[in-house]
N, C-alpha and C positions, 0 to 999 in steps of 0.2 A: 931262521926264526921259527920255522915249522918244527925243527928238531928240538929247540928249546921248549916249545909248547908241549911236545910229547914228554920230554923229561920232567917238566913241571907237573903235568897231569899224572905221570907215573909216581912221582914223589908224593903228591897229594893222596893218591890211592894207597900207597904203602903206609903213609902216616895214619890214614884213617882205618886201616885194616884191623888193628887191635881194638878200636872202638866198635867196629862192626861185629867183631867176634864176641864182645862182652855182652851177651844177651842175659837178661834177667832170668832167674830160674822159674820154672812153671810151679804151680801149686802142688802138682803131683811130686815134683822133685823135692820141694821143701818138706812136704808131708813125709816122704820116704826118709829124708835126712832126720827129721824129728823122731821118726819111728826107730831108726837104727841107733840114734843117740839116746834112746829111752827117755825122751824129754818128759813124757807124761809121768812115768814112774819116778823120775827125779823130782818133778814138781810135787807129786804126792808125798814123797819123803821129806821135802823141805819144810812143810808146815809144822810137823812135830818138832823138828830141830829148832826152828825159829821160836816156837812156843817155849821149848825147854830153855833156850838161851835167854829169852825174856824173863822167865821165871827165876833163873839163876841170877840175872842182873839185878832184879828187884830184891832178891834175898840178900845179895851182897850189899846193895845200897841201904838196906834197912837193918843190916846185921848189928850195927852199933847203936841202934835206937831201941828204946823200950816202948813198944807199941801195945796199946790195950786191944781188947777183942774187937771193939768197934773200928779202930784204925786198921787192924788186920783184915777185917771183913770188907772194909772200904777198898783196900788195896786189892784184895781177891776179886771183888766185883769189877774193878777197873781192868785187871788182867783178863778176866773172863770176857768182858766186853771187847777188849782188843783182840783176844783170841778168836772170838766169834766173827769179828769184822775181817780178820785175816783169812779165816776159813772160807768166808764168802768170796773174797777177792781171789785167793790163790787156788782157784779151780781150773781144771783143764778147759772147761767151756769158756771161761773168760781169758785165760792166759794163752791157750792154743792159738787163737787167731792173732793175738799180739806177737807171739813168737814167729808165726808164719810171716807176718808183715815185716818184722825186724830182719829176719833172715833174707827175705826177698829183696829188701832195700839195701842190705849190706853186701850180699854175695852174688856173684854171677852164676849162671847155670853151670859153667865149667868148675867153679869153686865148689858148688854144692855136690856135683858128681864126684869130685876128688874127696870131699869129706865123707860122702857115703861110702866110697871105696875104703877109706881109712877105718871108719867106724865099723864096717862089716868085717875087717881083718882081725886076726887074733890080737894084734897089738892094740887096735882100737877098742876091742871088747875088754881087754885087760885095763885099758885106760878108764873105760866106763865103770868097770868093777871097782876101781880104786877111787873114783870120783867122790863118793860119799865120805870116805875117810879124808880125802883132800879138803873137802868143804868143811868138815868138822874141825880139822886141824887149823884151817884158815880162820874159822869163826872163833876158835879158842885164842888164837894169836891176836886177832883184832880186839877181842874182848879184853885181853890183858893190856893192850895199849889204851883202850878207851876208858876202862874202869877208873883209873886214876884221874882222868880228865873229868869224868862225871862226878867223882867224889869231890874234886876241887870245885867244880861248878856248884855242887850242893853246899859246900862250905862258904863259897863266895856269896851265894844267895842268902844263906842264913846270916852272914855278916852284914849284908846290905839291909836285911830286914830287922837287924838288931836282936836276933835270937841269941 
């Protein structure tokens, strides 16, 4: 019986070992990861891309419409307001702590160290160099998928309103 107790205790310890090793990352580890991933620079580059995409979407949505100066001014004010709100939200001061919390909740210390190793490597740096192009291509592809849906929605609303 004593032998079975030892085997059971050993089995419990072995089963618990992976959980004991899965420590959350420290703030310093996450900060280093965000630094080598160029998270701040990526965030800074995101706002102009989002604003340009939004401008393009509005232009496409209104391309078939004859708008007078007042309507165009109204649309431009709405865009400016949205752009200002996004510029306020998408700052490193607001997003940095959010990123830090998300990474700390999602990854273990071991994961973060591995990612730091990758992003410090030449392959990781090349990946980061190509990330803006990847994001632009992704946004363009998504926009191509979404625009027909938005146009159909606009037509459906107009039909519902009897325009």
